[in-house]
KOLZALUM-970819 format. One record per residue (C-alpha): x, y, z; residue in three letters; residue number from 1. Coordinates in pm, 1 decimal, decimal comma, m for minus. Layout:
<rs>
<<X; Y; Z>; "ala"; NUM>
...
</rs>
This chain:
<rs>
<<m208,8; m2019,3; m1681,1>; "unk"; 1>
<<m200,0; m2369,4; m1552,7>; "unk"; 2>
<<m362,6; m2475,8; m1210,3>; "unk"; 3>
<<m282,7; m2797,8; m1015,3>; "unk"; 4>
<<m444,8; m2830,4; m658,7>; "unk"; 5>
<<m534,3; m2483,9; m641,2>; "unk"; 6>
<<m187,2; m2385,6; m732,2>; "unk"; 7>
<<m187,0; m2138,5; m1002,7>; "unk"; 8>
<<122,2; m2095,7; m1229,1>; "unk"; 9>
<<144,0; m1808,8; m1452,2>; "unk"; 10>
<<281,1; m1916,9; m1767,1>; "unk"; 11>
<<291,9; m1619,5; m1989,9>; "unk"; 12>
<<441,9; m1343,4; m1790,5>; "unk"; 13>
<<708,5; m1271,3; m2033,1>; "unk"; 14>
<<466,8; m1327,5; m2331,1>; "unk"; 15>
<<143,3; m1248,9; m2229,8>; "unk"; 16>
<<m159,7; m1392,8; m2384,7>; "unk"; 17>
<<m417,3; m1149,4; m2327,6>; "unk"; 18>
<<m780,1; m1220,7; m2240,0>; "unk"; 19>
<<m1041,8; m1073,4; m2431,2>; "unk"; 20>
<<m1119,7; m809,0; m2168,9>; "unk"; 21>
<<m763,3; m736,5; m2122,8>; "unk"; 22>
<<m716,1; m667,2; m2506,6>; "unk"; 23>
<<m1026,0; m460,1; m2506,6>; "unk"; 24>
<<m917,2; m264,4; m2226,6>; "unk"; 25>
<<m604,8; m167,5; m2420,9>; "unk"; 26>
<<m769,8; m140,8; m2763,4>; "unk"; 27>
<<m1012,8; 118,9; m2600,0>; "unk"; 28>
<<m723,0; 343,6; m2536,7>; "unk"; 29>
<<m511,4; 256,4; m2845,3>; "unk"; 30>
<<m392,9; 619,9; m2974,4>; "unk"; 31>
<<m554,7; 800,0; m2678,3>; "unk"; 32>
<<m339,2; 1083,3; m2543,1>; "unk"; 33>
<<m344,1; 1110,6; m2154,1>; "unk"; 34>
<<m252,5; 1467,3; m2064,2>; "unk"; 35>
<<m65,0; 1452,6; m1752,7>; "unk"; 36>
<<16,0; 1765,7; m1622,9>; "unk"; 37>
<<m13,5; 1965,8; m1308,3>; "unk"; 38>
<<m214,7; 2215,5; m1458,5>; "unk"; 39>
<<m479,3; 1978,3; m1582,7>; "unk"; 40>
<<m443,2; 1756,6; m1257,7>; "unk"; 41>
<<m537,3; 2067,8; m1029,7>; "unk"; 42>
<<m811,5; 2214,7; m1257,0>; "unk"; 43>
<<m992,4; 1890,9; m1267,6>; "unk"; 44>
<<m975,7; 1857,7; m896,5>; "unk"; 45>
<<m1104,6; 2186,1; m865,0>; "unk"; 46>
<<m1372,5; 2120,4; m1108,7>; "unk"; 47>
<<m1484,6; 1800,0; m926,3>; "unk"; 48>
<<m1503,3; 1954,8; m559,2>; "unk"; 49>
<<m1598,5; 2285,5; m633,6>; "unk"; 50>
<<m1313,5; 2372,6; m401,7>; "unk"; 51>
<<m985,4; 2589,1; m432,6>; "unk"; 52>
<<m793,8; 2567,1; m118,0>; "unk"; 53>
<<m510,0; 2335,0; m135,6>; "unk"; 54>
<<m349,4; 2471,9; 194,0>; "unk"; 55>
<<23,0; 2498,2; 178,7>; "unk"; 56>
<<166,0; 2529,6; m145,4>; "unk"; 57>
<<501,5; 2338,7; m148,0>; "unk"; 58>
<<318,4; 2024,4; m242,3>; "unk"; 59>
<<325,7; 2177,1; m613,4>; "unk"; 60>
<<716,4; 2117,7; m642,1>; "unk"; 61>
<<620,6; 1763,4; m571,8>; "unk"; 62>
<<358,5; 1695,7; m779,7>; "unk"; 63>
<<540,7; 1842,7; m1072,3>; "unk"; 64>
<<845,9; 1606,0; m1011,5>; "unk"; 65>
<<581,3; 1321,3; m992,2>; "unk"; 66>
<<430,3; 1427,3; m1322,2>; "unk"; 67>
<<774,3; 1467,2; m1494,3>; "unk"; 68>
<<886,6; 1131,3; m1384,4>; "unk"; 69>
<<535,9; 978,4; m1506,8>; "unk"; 70>
<<620,0; 1157,8; m1869,5>; "unk"; 71>
<<969,2; 1028,1; m1860,6>; "unk"; 72>
<<835,6; 670,6; m1836,6>; "unk"; 73>
<<833,2; 568,2; m2204,2>; "unk"; 74>
<<699,2; 216,0; m2144,2>; "unk"; 75>
<<410,2; 310,3; m1960,9>; "unk"; 76>
<<101,6; 294,2; m2187,8>; "unk"; 77>
<<m243,7; 489,7; m2221,4>; "unk"; 78>
<<m391,6; 262,8; m1959,8>; "unk"; 79>
<<m129,6; 314,8; m1720,1>; "unk"; 80>
<<m120,8; 655,4; m1787,5>; "unk"; 81>
<<m449,1; 693,9; m1730,5>; "unk"; 82>
<<m468,4; 529,2; m1408,9>; "unk"; 83>
<<m181,5; 764,6; m1285,3>; "unk"; 84>
<<m359,3; 1069,6; m1389,2>; "unk"; 85>
<<m683,6; 920,0; m1202,6>; "unk"; 86>
<<m468,8; 859,7; m895,0>; "unk"; 87>
<<m304,4; 1212,7; m920,0>; "unk"; 88>
<<m644,5; 1388,2; m948,1>; "unk"; 89>
<<m789,4; 1168,1; m686,9>; "unk"; 90>
<<m523,9; 1289,5; m460,4>; "unk"; 91>
<<m581,7; 1657,9; m532,4>; "unk"; 92>
<<m938,6; 1620,9; m499,1>; "unk"; 93>
<<m890,3; 1478,7; m128,7>; "unk"; 94>
<<m655,8; 1753,3; m35,3>; "unk"; 95>
<<m920,2; 2000,8; m108,4>; "unk"; 96>
<<m1169,4; 1806,6; 70,3>; "unk"; 97>
<<m913,1; 1779,5; 392,5>; "unk"; 98>
<<m808,5; 2125,4; 366,3>; "unk"; 99>
<<m1195,2; 2255,4; 358,9>; "unk"; 100>
<<m1291,2; 2046,7; 634,0>; "unk"; 101>
<<m981,7; 2176,3; 843,3>; "unk"; 102>
<<m1080,0; 2549,4; 771,2>; "unk"; 103>
<<m1455,2; 2468,7; 892,8>; "unk"; 104>
<<m1342,8; 2242,7; 1184,4>; "unk"; 105>
<<m993,6; 2364,0; 1318,1>; "unk"; 106>
<<m1071,8; 2166,4; 1640,0>; "unk"; 107>
<<m957,7; 1833,1; 1443,9>; "unk"; 108>
<<m613,6; 1945,6; 1534,2>; "unk"; 109>
<<m679,8; 1889,7; 1881,2>; "unk"; 110>
<<m774,9; 1545,5; 1811,4>; "unk"; 111>
<<m506,3; 1314,3; 2021,9>; "unk"; 112>
<<m377,6; 974,9; 1836,0>; "unk"; 113>
<<m265,7; 767,9; 2138,1>; "unk"; 114>
<<m42,1; 470,7; 2152,3>; "unk"; 115>
<<m115,6; 343,6; 1773,4>; "unk"; 116>
<<m1,5; m22,3; 1671,5>; "unk"; 117>
<<222,3; 22,6; 1356,0>; "unk"; 118>
<<311,5; m266,2; 1138,0>; "unk"; 119>
<<622,9; m222,2; 909,3>; "unk"; 120>
<<790,6; m489,6; 705,1>; "unk"; 121>
<<856,5; m574,5; 357,2>; "unk"; 122>
<<561,6; m594,5; 110,6>; "unk"; 123>
<<457,5; m963,4; 61,5>; "unk"; 124>
<<581,3; m1029,7; 427,2>; "unk"; 125>
<<256,0; m1076,8; 611,2>; "unk"; 126>
<<218,5; m740,4; 707,3>; "unk"; 127>
<<m159,4; m731,8; 491,4>; "unk"; 128>
<<m251,4; m1017,6; 679,8>; "unk"; 129>
<<m143,2; m911,8; 1011,3>; "unk"; 130>
<<m313,0; m586,4; 977,4>; "unk"; 131>
<<m646,1; m723,9; 868,6>; "unk"; 132>
<<m607,4; m985,9; 1158,5>; "unk"; 133>
<<m582,6; m722,2; 1448,1>; "unk"; 134>
<<m826,9; m493,4; 1264,3>; "unk"; 135>
<<m1092,1; m752,8; 1321,0>; "unk"; 136>
<<m1049,0; m632,0; 1696,0>; "unk"; 137>
<<m1338,4; m352,0; 1695,6>; "unk"; 138>
<<m1155,2; m174,8; 1974,0>; "unk"; 139>
<<m930,5; m64,0; 1715,0>; "unk"; 140>
<<m981,9; 199,9; 1461,1>; "unk"; 141>
<<m849,2; 99,8; 1115,9>; "unk"; 142>
<<m874,9; 234,8; 741,3>; "unk"; 143>
<<m1080,5; 31,9; 511,8>; "unk"; 144>
<<m976,9; 26,3; 149,1>; "unk"; 145>
<<m1293,2; 239,4; 35,9>; "unk"; 146>
<<m1203,1; 483,5; 284,8>; "unk"; 147>
<<m854,5; 520,8; 208,9>; "unk"; 148>
<<m932,4; 605,6; m140,3>; "unk"; 149>
<<m1169,1; 886,9; m36,1>; "unk"; 150>
<<m1095,6; 961,5; 331,2>; "unk"; 151>
<<m1274,1; 1286,5; 318,5>; "unk"; 152>
<<m1667,6; 1258,3; 245,0>; "unk"; 153>
<<m1792,4; 1521,3; m41,0>; "unk"; 154>
<<m2062,1; 1715,0; 177,0>; "unk"; 155>
<<m2277,2; 1734,9; m131,0>; "unk"; 156>
<<m2332,7; 1373,1; m127,8>; "unk"; 157>
<<m2581,9; 1168,9; 53,0>; "unk"; 158>
<<m2588,2; 775,7; 87,3>; "unk"; 159>
<<m2771,4; 611,7; m185,4>; "unk"; 160>
<<m3133,7; 436,9; m124,5>; "unk"; 161>
<<m2963,8; 133,3; 22,4>; "unk"; 162>
<<m2790,8; 343,8; 262,2>; "unk"; 163>
<<m2437,8; 266,7; 124,4>; "unk"; 164>
<<m2190,8; 538,3; 126,2>; "unk"; 165>
<<m2134,2; 663,8; m248,2>; "unk"; 166>
<<m1732,1; 615,3; m187,6>; "unk"; 167>
<<m1799,6; 255,3; m100,6>; "unk"; 168>
<<m2042,3; 221,1; m388,5>; "unk"; 169>
<<m1743,4; 366,2; m609,9>; "unk"; 170>
<<m1499,8; 134,9; m460,6>; "unk"; 171>
<<m1728,0; m152,4; m521,1>; "unk"; 172>
<<m1792,1; m87,6; m881,7>; "unk"; 173>
<<m1385,2; m33,0; m950,7>; "unk"; 174>
<<m1315,3; m343,5; m772,0>; "unk"; 175>
<<m1521,4; m557,8; m985,3>; "unk"; 176>
<<m1407,3; m405,6; m1282,5>; "unk"; 177>
<<m1051,6; m466,4; m1184,6>; "unk"; 178>
<<m1113,6; m825,3; m1100,3>; "unk"; 179>
<<m1283,8; m878,9; m1461,0>; "unk"; 180>
<<m985,7; m743,8; m1609,5>; "unk"; 181>
<<m700,7; m872,0; m1385,7>; "unk"; 182>
<<m855,5; m1192,4; m1218,1>; "unk"; 183>
<<m544,0; m1290,8; m1065,1>; "unk"; 184>
<<m465,9; m982,6; m864,5>; "unk"; 185>
<<m699,9; m1114,9; m596,6>; "unk"; 186>
<<m479,3; m1440,6; m565,5>; "unk"; 187>
<<m195,5; m1226,2; m488,5>; "unk"; 188>
<<m306,0; m904,4; m312,1>; "unk"; 189>
<<m698,1; m899,0; m283,0>; "unk"; 190>
<<m816,6; m534,4; m243,4>; "unk"; 191>
<<m1188,7; m569,0; m162,5>; "unk"; 192>
<<m1354,4; m264,8; m56,3>; "unk"; 193>
<<m1350,0; m389,2; 280,4>; "unk"; 194>
<<m1005,3; m503,0; 297,4>; "unk"; 195>
<<m820,6; m271,4; 549,6>; "unk"; 196>
<<m552,5; m71,2; 377,0>; "unk"; 197>
<<m230,4; 135,0; 425,1>; "unk"; 198>
<<m220,2; 524,9; 563,3>; "unk"; 199>
<<30,8; 572,3; 290,5>; "unk"; 200>
<<m300,1; 655,4; 52,6>; "unk"; 201>
<<m398,1; 931,8; 287,9>; "unk"; 202>
<<m16,5; 1046,4; 286,0>; "unk"; 203>
<<m60,2; 1064,8; m80,7>; "unk"; 204>
<<m264,0; 1386,3; m4,5>; "unk"; 205>
<<77,6; 1558,7; 38,0>; "unk"; 206>
<<192,3; 1401,4; m261,3>; "unk"; 207>
<<519,3; 1247,7; m95,5>; "unk"; 208>
<<561,1; 881,9; m54,2>; "unk"; 209>
<<720,0; 571,4; m249,3>; "unk"; 210>
<<356,2; 514,1; m398,9>; "unk"; 211>
<<414,3; 597,2; m744,2>; "unk"; 212>
<<684,4; 356,5; m770,1>; "unk"; 213>
<<428,1; 64,1; m780,5>; "unk"; 214>
<<231,7; 216,9; m1057,0>; "unk"; 215>
<<504,5; 359,7; m1291,8>; "unk"; 216>
<<887,6; 357,3; m1312,9>; "unk"; 217>
<<973,7; 701,7; m1172,9>; "unk"; 218>
<<1354,5; 700,0; m1113,4>; "unk"; 219>
<<1345,2; 1096,5; m1115,2>; "unk"; 220>
<<1066,5; 1099,2; m850,4>; "unk"; 221>
<<1238,0; 816,3; m637,9>; "unk"; 222>
<<1583,3; 1025,9; m619,3>; "unk"; 223>
<<1379,9; 1331,7; m502,8>; "unk"; 224>
<<1207,7; 1138,0; m225,0>; "unk"; 225>
<<1519,8; 990,3; m106,7>; "unk"; 226>
<<1667,9; 1352,6; m108,2>; "unk"; 227>
<<1416,3; 1520,6; 88,5>; "unk"; 228>
<<1298,3; 1463,7; 474,5>; "unk"; 229>
<<974,9; 1294,1; 483,0>; "unk"; 230>
<<891,7; 1414,9; 871,3>; "unk"; 231>
<<676,5; 1712,2; 727,7>; "unk"; 232>
<<463,8; 1457,9; 528,2>; "unk"; 233>
<<436,8; 1228,7; 810,6>; "unk"; 234>
<<314,9; 1510,0; 1010,5>; "unk"; 235>
<<45,9; 1584,4; 739,7>; "unk"; 236>
<<m62,1; 1224,3; 713,3>; "unk"; 237>
<<m137,2; 1256,4; 1082,3>; "unk"; 238>
<<m350,4; 1525,0; 1040,0>; "unk"; 239>
<<m562,7; 1360,9; 807,6>; "unk"; 240>
<<m577,2; 1070,0; 1070,4>; "unk"; 241>
<<m702,3; 1322,7; 1315,1>; "unk"; 242>
<<m957,9; 1402,7; 1082,6>; "unk"; 243>
<<m1097,8; 1057,7; 1042,3>; "unk"; 244>
<<m1054,2; 986,4; 1415,8>; "unk"; 245>
<<m1273,2; 1311,6; 1441,5>; "unk"; 246>
<<m1542,3; 1165,0; 1205,2>; "unk"; 247>
<<m1557,7; 807,7; 1347,6>; "unk"; 248>
<<m1402,2; 627,8; 1631,1>; "unk"; 249>
<<m1210,8; 414,2; 1802,7>; "unk"; 250>
<<m935,4; 645,7; 1930,3>; "unk"; 251>
<<m631,3; 393,2; 1909,1>; "unk"; 252>
<<m500,1; 285,0; 1580,1>; "unk"; 253>
<<m381,2; 16,6; 1370,1>; "unk"; 254>
<<m171,3; 121,3; 1097,0>; "unk"; 255>
<<79,6; m65,4; 864,5>; "unk"; 256>
<<291,9; 83,8; 577,3>; "unk"; 257>
<<637,2; m100,0; 417,1>; "unk"; 258>
<<725,4; 261,0; 328,6>; "unk"; 259>
<<773,6; 287,6; 727,2>; "unk"; 260>
<<1073,6; 46,5; 709,9>; "unk"; 261>
<<1308,1; 353,3; 541,8>; "unk"; 262>
<<1133,8; 624,6; 740,1>; "unk"; 263>
<<1151,5; 484,6; 1091,9>; "unk"; 264>
<<1300,3; 848,8; 1219,8>; "unk"; 265>
<<996,9; 1035,8; 1062,7>; "unk"; 266>
<<777,9; 768,1; 1190,3>; "unk"; 267>
<<882,9; 782,7; 1557,5>; "unk"; 268>
<<873,7; 1152,2; 1543,3>; "unk"; 269>
<<513,6; 1164,1; 1444,3>; "unk"; 270>
<<404,4; 885,4; 1655,3>; "unk"; 271>
<<662,2; 878,2; 1970,5>; "unk"; 272>
<<423,0; 640,6; 2183,9>; "unk"; 273>
<<357,4; 388,2; 1888,5>; "unk"; 274>
<<420,6; 14,3; 1917,2>; "unk"; 275>
<<575,5; m116,2; 1642,3>; "unk"; 276>
<<570,0; m451,3; 1500,5>; "unk"; 277>
<<807,1; m523,7; 1242,1>; "unk"; 278>
<<754,2; m819,3; 1006,0>; "unk"; 279>
<<1042,6; m1010,5; 863,0>; "unk"; 280>
<<1067,3; m1257,9; 576,6>; "unk"; 281>
<<1314,3; m1397,4; 329,1>; "unk"; 282>
<<1361,2; m1080,9; 82,4>; "unk"; 283>
<<1398,2; m1325,1; m213,0>; "unk"; 284>
<<1052,5; m1461,7; m161,4>; "unk"; 285>
<<924,3; m1113,8; m110,0>; "unk"; 286>
<<1081,0; m1019,5; m441,0>; "unk"; 287>
<<961,9; m1311,5; m623,1>; "unk"; 288>
<<600,9; m1249,8; m520,1>; "unk"; 289>
<<609,1; m855,9; m567,2>; "unk"; 290>
<<756,0; m888,2; m928,1>; "unk"; 291>
<<530,5; m1142,3; m1021,7>; "unk"; 292>
<<236,7; m904,4; m928,9>; "unk"; 293>
<<377,7; m615,7; m1070,3>; "unk"; 294>
<<450,7; m794,5; m1410,7>; "unk"; 295>
<<128,7; m957,8; m1428,7>; "unk"; 296>
<<m56,7; m595,8; m1423,5>; "unk"; 297>
<<213,9; m456,1; m1691,7>; "unk"; 298>
<<41,0; m660,9; m1957,5>; "unk"; 299>
<<m241,3; m391,5; m1964,9>; "unk"; 300>
<<m54,1; m114,4; m1783,9>; "unk"; 301>
<<262,6; m105,4; m2014,6>; "unk"; 302>
<<352,8; m85,1; m2386,9>; "unk"; 303>
<<554,6; m402,6; m2318,9>; "unk"; 304>
<<641,3; m625,7; m2036,4>; "unk"; 305>
<<1009,5; m647,4; m1919,0>; "unk"; 306>
<<1033,1; m914,0; m1622,6>; "unk"; 307>
<<1417,9; m880,7; m1585,4>; "unk"; 308>
<<1386,3; m473,4; m1553,5>; "unk"; 309>
<<1106,0; m512,9; m1269,5>; "unk"; 310>
<<1345,4; m783,4; m1103,7>; "unk"; 311>
<<1637,2; m514,6; m1105,7>; "unk"; 312>
<<1432,2; m235,9; m1002,6>; "unk"; 313>
<<1253,7; m412,6; m694,3>; "unk"; 314>
<<1568,9; m589,6; m593,9>; "unk"; 315>
<<1768,1; m245,3; m576,4>; "unk"; 316>
<<1431,0; m90,2; m380,3>; "unk"; 317>
<<1393,2; m398,7; m138,7>; "unk"; 318>
<<1764,0; m352,7; m55,2>; "unk"; 319>
<<1719,1; 3,2; m7,9>; "unk"; 320>
<<1426,0; m75,5; 241,8>; "unk"; 321>
<<1599,0; m329,8; 443,5>; "unk"; 322>
<<1936,1; m105,8; 442,2>; "unk"; 323>
<<1740,1; 157,0; 620,6>; "unk"; 324>
<<1558,9; m86,1; 846,1>; "unk"; 325>
<<1889,7; m219,6; 966,6>; "unk"; 326>
<<2018,7; 115,4; 999,9>; "unk"; 327>
<<1742,0; 259,4; 1188,3>; "unk"; 328>
<<1611,4; m34,5; 1378,0>; "unk"; 329>
<<1734,4; 95,7; 1735,0>; "unk"; 330>
<<1538,2; 463,3; 1670,4>; "unk"; 331>
<<1245,0; 256,7; 1818,3>; "unk"; 332>
<<1253,7; 316,4; 2190,2>; "unk"; 333>
<<1310,6; m1,9; 2384,0>; "unk"; 334>
<<980,2; m178,6; 2521,6>; "unk"; 335>
<<779,3; m52,7; 2209,0>; "unk"; 336>
<<858,7; m292,0; 1936,7>; "unk"; 337>
<<863,8; m657,7; 1843,2>; "unk"; 338>
<<996,3; m860,9; 1555,0>; "unk"; 339>
<<743,2; m1082,4; 1393,1>; "unk"; 340>
<<934,9; m1340,5; 1169,8>; "unk"; 341>
<<721,1; m1463,8; 906,0>; "unk"; 342>
<<769,1; m1850,8; 968,2>; "unk"; 343>
<<668,9; m1767,6; 1325,0>; "unk"; 344>
<<381,1; m1582,5; 1254,8>; "unk"; 345>
<<236,3; m1838,4; 995,6>; "unk"; 346>
<<282,7; m2105,5; 1252,7>; "unk"; 347>
<<m9,4; m1953,9; 1481,9>; "unk"; 348>
<<m136,0; m1609,9; 1361,1>; "unk"; 349>
<<m332,7; m1521,2; 1694,7>; "unk"; 350>
<<m44,4; m1638,4; 1915,2>; "unk"; 351>
<<189,5; m1363,9; 1747,4>; "unk"; 352>
<<m97,7; m1099,6; 1802,3>; "unk"; 353>
<<m140,8; m1181,6; 2165,3>; "unk"; 354>
<<245,8; m1088,6; 2204,1>; "unk"; 355>
<<185,0; m758,2; 2008,9>; "unk"; 356>
<<m107,6; m681,9; 2233,7>; "unk"; 357>
<<105,5; m786,3; 2545,0>; "unk"; 358>
<<372,3; m525,7; 2430,8>; "unk"; 359>
<<92,2; m272,9; 2356,0>; "unk"; 360>
<<m75,4; m297,7; 2698,8>; "unk"; 361>
<<m391,1; m432,7; 2533,9>; "unk"; 362>
<<m581,7; m709,8; 2679,8>; "unk"; 363>
<<m697,5; m1008,8; 2442,3>; "unk"; 364>
<<m1027,2; m1015,3; 2589,8>; "unk"; 365>
<<m1254,1; m1309,6; 2497,7>; "unk"; 366>
<<m1419,4; m1071,0; 2250,6>; "unk"; 367>
<<m1099,5; m974,3; 2081,0>; "unk"; 368>
<<m999,5; m1345,8; 2069,7>; "unk"; 369>
<<m1350,8; m1443,0; 1894,1>; "unk"; 370>
<<m1307,9; m1173,9; 1642,3>; "unk"; 371>
<<m966,8; m1256,4; 1533,6>; "unk"; 372>
<<m1055,2; m1651,9; 1523,1>; "unk"; 373>
<<m1371,8; m1526,4; 1316,3>; "unk"; 374>
<<m1148,9; m1371,4; 1077,4>; "unk"; 375>
<<m896,9; m1642,6; 1053,0>; "unk"; 376>
<<m1188,8; m1890,9; 956,3>; "unk"; 377>
<<m1345,8; m1665,0; 700,0>; "unk"; 378>
<<m1007,4; m1598,1; 554,3>; "unk"; 379>
<<m788,2; m1921,5; 505,6>; "unk"; 380>
<<m466,4; m1878,4; 377,6>; "unk"; 381>
<<m475,2; m1949,2; m13,5>; "unk"; 382>
<<m846,9; m1865,0; m13,4>; "unk"; 383>
<<m838,2; m1782,2; m381,3>; "unk"; 384>
<<m560,9; m2032,2; m493,4>; "unk"; 385>
<<m205,2; m1976,5; m432,2>; "unk"; 386>
<<28,1; m1853,9; m713,2>; "unk"; 387>
<<367,8; m2048,4; m777,9>; "unk"; 388>
<<673,2; m1822,7; m791,9>; "unk"; 389>
<<962,6; m1912,9; m1010,5>; "unk"; 390>
<<1240,2; m1667,4; m1014,8>; "unk"; 391>
<<1474,0; m1854,4; m1234,1>; "unk"; 392>
<<1227,4; m1930,1; m1505,5>; "unk"; 393>
<<1013,0; m1608,6; m1516,2>; "unk"; 394>
<<1291,9; m1344,2; m1423,0>; "unk"; 395>
<<1631,7; m1504,8; m1517,3>; "unk"; 396>
<<1724,6; m1470,8; m1177,5>; "unk"; 397>
<<1943,4; m1711,5; m937,4>; "unk"; 398>
<<1755,7; m1708,7; m598,8>; "unk"; 399>
<<2078,4; m1778,8; m439,2>; "unk"; 400>
<<2293,8; m1522,3; m592,0>; "unk"; 401>
<<2019,5; m1263,3; m528,8>; "unk"; 402>
<<2002,5; m1369,5; m140,9>; "unk"; 403>
<<2384,3; m1282,6; m118,6>; "unk"; 404>
<<2308,6; m926,2; m137,7>; "unk"; 405>
<<2072,4; m955,4; 163,8>; "unk"; 406>
<<2314,1; m1098,9; 383,2>; "unk"; 407>
<<2345,4; m797,2; 598,4>; "unk"; 408>
<<1972,2; m856,4; 680,5>; "unk"; 409>
<<2006,7; m1234,9; 749,4>; "unk"; 410>
<<2289,3; m1138,7; 985,6>; "unk"; 411>
<<2091,6; m898,9; 1195,4>; "unk"; 412>
<<1748,3; m1085,3; 1182,9>; "unk"; 413>
<<1677,3; m1477,0; 1217,7>; "unk"; 414>
<<1486,9; m1497,5; 913,9>; "unk"; 415>
<<1447,7; m1832,7; 724,0>; "unk"; 416>
<<1537,8; m1894,7; 366,0>; "unk"; 417>
<<1249,4; m1979,2; 132,6>; "unk"; 418>
<<1233,2; m2176,5; m180,3>; "unk"; 419>
<<1132,5; m1967,4; m499,3>; "unk"; 420>
</rs>
């Protein structure tokens, strides 16, 4: 790794030089067998929660396909397998707690989710910054990272002596461990517990999203996901959001997920009165950023790093997301959407939010403006240092040749090319 003027260049993506902590993380699991099976995952979730009612049983087939896909990923090392297993157990445990809450409080399904503001756009296209900026407005309900990981509290737990929710405490501990092992993740996508996160985490309770693709290479699951209508799983996600709103307001949400780009139909069926902000950025810059982050993580997660393989997979995946967006853009009713161009958003963040508010019928009052400006002051761009991306050097990819694949997208939206 080299640094210049707070710019950080990762020089060892293809041939990682592990830190002592990274080597220790790999060594600690060397030779350990990680059992990833539906039975073991569901059994552990039952043991953790003391509950056994999972609700509608169709999720088991989806879980089984995910398990098969992970077990087919020969390059996923013990640390990666442990991470996947831990996530699947967490989703199953969260589902058990949610279904239990729903049985005890069926009135949750009467909660109205009205006129949410939903951000959709490629990963690494400004969606996270826009989400966290708008979430600074306390009139809106958002989903902090710690809550997204464990959306339904365990009724057997109490806050600690300091009054901190035990879910928050667990998230803080995991965050500190992650930064110790992979310190540059905070430069690329800082996942602080208080950071506002995506509702895809609560969608995971129904075991149907593209989330698994970010932590493993699961073509079997990807193809299964593509082949099935996601509307029922968006409906399930909405029920979890109803429960979250029932537990704590306000009653108007700010939501966000890149996956919505390829699920505009299910999204609008689920939230027909939503205001949708679509972020647009040069997909070549998006790919450079995403695969650099993923390849950096692979040094601990995988048996070996394969930068060209990551470039190939995610170039295809980004193309699929954008093709669906161009195809389905008009499914959003007229007057309910705005296109947010990355260069315009970066030029004046708060002004762009004001345009979104105008469309959503939400006044930018003095309190809201002050909250947004305070967030900008506390979170300057490049706060932790800026990673320098180089597709040609690190991945053997010609940026201009890759950009040609996305001519259909540049023809549809006035996106500016970026140097990578």
